[in-house]
N, C-alpha and C positions, 0 to 999 in steps of 0.2 A: 504493500500500500504506500509506504514512504517513497519507494522507487517510482511508482506510478505517479504520485503527486509531484515529485520533483521533475519528472519528464514532462508532465503537462505544464508545469511552471516554465520550463525552458522553452516550450512552444508558444508561450504567451497566452496560456489559457486562463490566467487569473485576471481579475479586474485591474490590478495595478499594472501588470504588463500590457494589458489592452490599451490603457491610457498612454503608455509609452510608445506603443506601435502606431497609435493613431495621432500622435503629436504632429507628424508631417502633414496629415490631412487637415488638421486644425490650422496650421500655418498657411496652407494653401487656400483654405476658405477665407481666412482673414485677408490674405494678400489680394485675392481676386475681388473680394467685396470692396476693399479700399481702392483698388485701381479702377473698378467700374463706377464707383460712387464719386470719385474725385471730380469729374466735370460738373456734376450736379451740385456738389458742395461749393465748388469755386463760383458757380453762378449765384448761389445763395449768398455767398460772402460779398457779392457785388452790392447788396443792399446797404452795407456798412461803409462803402467807399465814398469819398467826397464826390458830390455831384459836379459834373462839368457844365460849361455854358450850354453845350448842345443838349444835355439832359434837361436843363431848365427850360430851354426852348421847346423841346418835345413835350414836357409835362404841361406846358401852358397852351400848346396848340393842338397837337395831334393825339396825345395820349388818351384824352376822353373819347375821341373817335375810335381809336383802337379798341378800347374797353367796350364801348357801346356796340360796335359792329360784331365783336367776338361774342358778346352776350346774346345779341339778337340771332346770330348764326347758330349758336348752341341751342337756343330755345326752339328755333325752327327745325333744326336737324333732330333734336331730341323728340319733339312732338311728331315729326314725320316718321322717324324710325320706330317710335313707340306704337303708333297706329298701324303702320305698315307691317312691322315685324310681329307684334303680338296678334294682330288680326289674322294674318295669313297663317301663323302658327296654330291658332285655335281652329281655323277652318280645316286645315289638312289633318289635324290630330283628332278632332272631336266630331267632324262632319263627314258624310259620305256623299260624294258627287263625282261625275265623270272627270277623269284626268287627275284625280287626287294623288294617285300613287306616284306618277312621274313628277308632279309638281312638288312633292316632298323634297326631292333633291334638286330640282330645277331652281327653286327659290333661293338656293345658296349660290348659284352661279354668278350673279352680279358682283359678288365679293371679289372676283378675279380682275375686274376692270377698275383701274384707279380713277378717282373722281375727275382729275384734270383731263383725262382722255374724253370723258363724257362732255366736259365743258367745251373742248375743241369741236367735237362732232356736232353738238346741238347748236353751237354758234353758227356753224355752216348751214345747218338745216333750217334754223329759225330766223336767220338774219334777213335783211331786206332783199338781198340778192339771192337768198337760199331758195330751195325748191318749194318750201311750204308757202311763203309769202308770194312767190312768183305764181304758183298755182292758184292761190286765192285771188290775186289780181286778174288772172286770166278768166276765172269763173265769173267774177262779179264786175269786171270792167273797171276796177280801180286803177288809177294811174300813179298816184304818189301817196306818201304817208299822210297827207292832208285829207285824203279820202276815207281813211279808216284808221282804227287804233289796233296796235298789236303789242303784246307785252314784250319788254326788253329782257331777254334772257341774261344779258351781261349786267347783272345787278345782284343785290344781296339775296333776294328771294331765289334767283336763278342759281347762285352758288349753294344755297341751302338745299335746293332740289337735287342738284348733282351729287352732293354729299349724301343726301338721304338715299338716293337710288343705289349707291355703292356700299353704304354702311348699315342699312337695315338688316342684312343677313346676320350681323352680330346678335341683334335682339331676337331675330327669328329663331336662330339655332338654340340659344339658351332658353328662350320661352318654350319652344317645342319640347326640349328635353325636360323642362319642369312639368309641363302638362302630361307628358308620358309617364313620369314618375309619381304623379299624384295618386293618392290612395283611392281606389274605386269606391270603397264604402262611404267616404265623405261625399263624393259626387252623387252616389246613389241615394244617400240620405237627403241631399238637397232636392233631388227629384221627387222622393217620397213625400216631402213637405210641400210639394206643389210648385217648385221652382222650374220654370221653363229653361230652355237652352241659354238665353241671354242673361236671365237672373242668376242661374247657376254659375255662369261665366263671371259675372260682375261681383257676386257676393261670396263665392267660394274659390273658384279656380284662380282668378286674378290675384286676390290677396295672398294665396299660398305661393304663387309664382313670383311674388315681388322681389325676393333677393336675386333670382336669376335674371329677371327683366332689368333690374337696376344695374346688375353686372354688365349686361349687354349694352345698355345705354351708356354706361361709363366708358366702355371701349369705344363706342361710336363718338362720344363727345371728345375723348382724348385725340382720336384721329381727326376730328374737326379742327381742334386747336393746332394740330400738327400740319394741316394742309397749307400748302403754299401755291402750287400750280393753279388751282381753281380760282382762289380769291385774287391772285395776282393778275390772271388773265381777264377776270371779270371786273377788275378795277375796284375791288372791295378792300379797304384798308383795315387790316387786322394786325395782331401782334407779330405774326410771322413775317408779313410783308414789311412791317416797320423795322424789325430786327435786320432783315436783309438790306433794306434801304439805308439804315443808319450805318451798317458796317461797311457796305461797298459804295453807297452814294455819298455819304458824308465823311467816310473814313474815320469815324470816331468809335474806337473799340470800347472805350469806357462807357459811353452812352449805350452801346449795344448790349454790354454786359448788364447794365442796370435795367434796361428794357426787358432783357431775358429774365432777370431776377423777378421783376413784377409779374411776368407771365408764369413763372414757376410758382410763385406764391399764390397766384390765382388758381393754378391747377391743384396745389396742395390744399387750398381752401375748399375747393369743390369736393375733394375726396373726404376731407373732414366733415363737411356739411352733410354728405350722404350718410356717413356713419353715425353722425349725431341724430339725424332724422329717423334712423332706424331705432335708436334708443335701446330699450331693454327688450324689444320684441324678439320673439323666437319663432321659427317656422319649422314645425315637425310634421312628419308624415306617419300615419299609422300603418298597420300591416296590409298585406295583399296589394302592394303598390303595382306589381307587375301583372295583376289579373286584368284580362281584357275588358274594356268598357265598351258597351255597344254604342256605335257612333250614331249621330243624328242623321237620318236619311234626308237629303234635300232633293226636291224634284221641281220640275218646271222652271218658273222664273227664279226661284231661290237657288237652284242648282246653277243656272246660267250666271246669276249675280256672283255666286261664290267662285265660279270658274274665271270670270272676268277680273274679279278682285285679286286673284292669284296670278293671272296672266299679265296684268298691267306692270307690276314691278319687274318681272322677268323680261318683258318686251322692252320697256323703257330703259332698264338697267344694263341689258346685254345684247338682246337680239337686234334692235334698231341700230345702236352704235356699232356693233360688230358687223352688221350688214353694210353700213356706210363705209367702214374702214376696208372691208373686203372689196367693195366696188372701186374705191380709190386705188387700192393696191393693184387691182387687175387692169385698171384703165391704162392705156398707153400714155406715157409721159409726153407732155407737149414740149416742143423745142424751146430752148432757153430764149426768153424774151417774148415767147408767144403767149397766147391766152388759152385758157381752158375753163371748164365749169368751176374749177376749184382754185384757179390762180396759176401762176407761173411755176412750172416744175422742171426738175432736171434729174437724171439718173442718180440713184442713191448709192454711189460707189463706195462710200465709207461705212456702209451698214455693218459689214462683217468686223470692221475694226471696233466699232462701238459695241457690237454684240460680244466680241472677245473681252473687252473691258468689263462689261456687265457680268458675264459668266465667270471671269476670273475673280472678281470681287465677291460675287455670290458664293462661289465654291469655297474660297478661302475663309470667308466669314462664317459660312455654315459649318465648316469643319471645326474651326476654333471654338465657335459657340457651343457645339455639342461637347467638345472636350471639357470646356469650362463648366458646363452644366453638369456633367458627370462628377467632376470634382466637388462642386457645391452640394449636389444632391447626396452623394455618397458620404461626404463629410458630415452632413446633417444626420444621416442614418447611423454613422459610427458614434457621433457625439451630439445627441439631441438636446443640447443645452440651450437655454434662452439666449445666451450671447451669440451662439452659432446661428440659431434661427434668425435672430435680428440682423446678423451680418448678411445672410442670404436675402432677406427682405430688402435690405438696402441695395444689394447688388442688382436686384431685378426691378428697382424703382424706375429705371430709365425708360421703360416702355410707356410710362405715364407722362413722360416729359417730351415735348415737341422736339423734332430733329434739329430745328434751328437753334434752340436753347443748348442742346448737347454740342452742336458745332461750335458755338461761342465758348462754351465751357472747356472745350478741347484746345481750340486754337490759341486762346489767351495764355495758358501755362506753357504749351509747346513753343509758342513764339518767344516767350521769356527765356525758356531753356535754350533755344537755338541761339538767341542773341548772347546769352551768357557764354555758351561754348565758343561761338565765333569770336567774341572779344578776348577770351582767354587764349585761344589758339593764335589770334593775331598778335597779342602782346607777348606770348611766350615763344612761338615758333615762326611768327610773321607769315602765317598761312591763313588764307581766307576760306572758311568752310561753307559759308552760305547757310541756307536753311536745310538742316538735316532731317527734321521731323515734320515741321509745318508744311502743309501743301504737298504731302506725299501720300502714297497708297497706304503706308502704315497708319498715318493719322486718320485716313478715311475708314479703314477697317476697324480701327479703335472706336470711331464714332458709331459705326454699325453695331459693334458689340455692346456698347453702352445702351443703345436703343433697343436691340432685339434679343439680348441674352435671356430676358424673361420668357420669350416664346419657346426657346429650346429647353430652358429649365423646367417649365411647366410640363412639357411632354416627357422629359426624362424622369422627373420626380414622380409623376403619376404612374409610370411604368415600374419604377423601382419600388414604389409602395405596394404594388401587387405581388412582389416576391416575398415569400414567407420568411420571417426571421430565423426559423428553424434551419434553413439552408445555410445561413451564416454560422450558426452554432455547429452544424455538422462539419463545415469546412474548417472551423477553428479546432474542433476536436481531432481533425486529421493533420493538424500542424501547419495550416496555411495562414499566412499573414493577411491583413486586410487588403493589401494590394494584390496578392495572389488570389484571394477570394473574389475580388472584383474582376480580375482578368479571366479566371477560369470558371466562375459560376454566374456572376451577374451580367457581364457583357453579352454572353450568348443569349441570355433571356431578355436582354434589353434591345434586341435588334429592331423590333417594330417601333419602339419609342425613340430610339436614336435616329432612325430613318425619318420618322414624322417630324422630329425637331429640326433635323437638317433641311428638309423640304420647306418647312414653314419659314425658317430664317432665309433660305435661298430666295424664295419668292418675295419676301418683304424687302430684301436688299435690291432685287431687280426693280421694284416699284418706287423705292425711296427717292425723293427729290430734294426736300429742303436741306438736309445735311450734306447731300452730294454736291449741291450747287455751291455751298460755302466752303467745304473742306477739300474738294477734289483738287488734284494737281493741275497745274497749268496745261492747257491743251490736252486734257484727259477727260473726254466726254463718255458718258454711258448712254444706253438706249433711252432712259428716262430724261436725261439732260438734252439729248438730241431731239426728242419729241417736243420738249418744252421750248427749245430754241427755235425750231421750225414753226411751231404753232404761234409763238410770239411774233414771228415775222409773217404771219398769215400764209404759210406754205404748208397747209395741212395735208395736201396730196403727197408731198414728200415724206411727211411724218407718218403716213398710213402703215408702211411696212414695219418700222420699229415699234409703233403702237400695237400692231397686231401681235408682234413677237412678245411684248409684255403681257398682253391679255392671254395668249396661249400658254405661256409659262405659268401665269396665275391660275389657270384652269386646272392644272395638275393636282395641287393639294385640295382644291375644292371638290373635284370629282372623287379623289381618294377619301375625303371626309364624308361625302355623301354615300359612298359605297360602304364605309364602315358603319354608318348609321343604319343603312338598309339591312346589313347583316345582323347587327345587334337587334333590330326590330324583328327580324325573322326568327332569331333564336328565342326571343322572349314571347313570341306568338302574338305580338300586337299588330 
């Protein structure tokens, strides 16, 4: 017995030796959390810096406009995503009508199209020279704008509509999951008490789904604050356009940092307000949650109305924009200097160069994000202490922070470090090093990691949670260290979670625009930047091919997610 006990102690089987063997993981978690959280903390520190003359000018003139427009945009997008996401989720989950099965996954597809692509397409469709107004003038004999009124899509409400059409799937997905998991006995009780479909929805199902709906709305609103391409193209002044204009237009980094700090405080305030509004309320489900609930059959006008209500988001959010982009991509380019239905075009000879840049950044960032997520998630599994959990929460905070804020938080310290290194090298060795980190691919990948690490961490952590702790104990009893256990036991079981996390980060990097515009190296454009530049120059026909590439890449994880939901639904019998 003594010999066996000593042997187990040599293998690290005792709690004391476990702490020693997991010390490296603790250091890794702390280091990653500090590195990822640094840009956010630097921006927050900008609140305490001395205000510059530019900042005083901004605060007195445009800051109220930034704040008001951002608030109005959030209210509009929140209301639109709530109505569209929750309404369609309830229809496809609790009602039975023609086309319901394929609409369950089709309603997720608009998530693949960035809002700025919809902004470019609908501007072409709905502008005075576009096919919609041209057709109306032909039908009714109108000759000029004095003869009729048509809403201007390049406005605040237009930006809200574009963002709603691409962000409502966040609310739809989480609301539908909540509706599927609700206990049947609760809904059946409401029916037995005389509640019809709408009363049961409003008084029982909707309150129980509140946490999921709020989580979806939070994601949509964070993406709204992060948007740059849509609001800039539509001429709507928000925090993101203000940060970009202050940094590059005015050349005042200090004012840009302070503006970013105000936006960050605004975001943190919204998060705190949501948690405060929840109060002490708790939302529990009773048993039999997976028992199938008989759907409400819809017939006649009601079935048609439900079908149309679900088709409108899919059509406006993906089918129509995708069709326009395909038509533009397949149309023969007009000669340089010539005219076409969509403006002057020329062959897109640099497409593959931009695609290579985007793919390289997405691949590198996705791989690094998955590795860091494994370190964080496994560190929490080994040492589930409050300090470790707090560190991981800080590390994944970047997803709630707009890309423009992260870009400012990265470039300011990197610029100071570059200048310090350059001054020391010049004074010591008379060598000019220039910028070693600022404006490089390294800085850009760093910005992406700060922004999207939460995506890969969520996927890896959920997969790791499903692995029973008894497997860890078995590996320890066989003399494996934590690192060996991860390599030989956990990683083979985490294949699906690792792949999902990689794909999600890959697609997010392909679509990211604000951080890329600010941090990217000189003369290093991605597909997203190329589309933005061409659309800003009113050359949408040339932007069609890179825009389609972004949409097609974005469809991959959405289709994968829809397939997984369909499989889980079949297994549960719902």
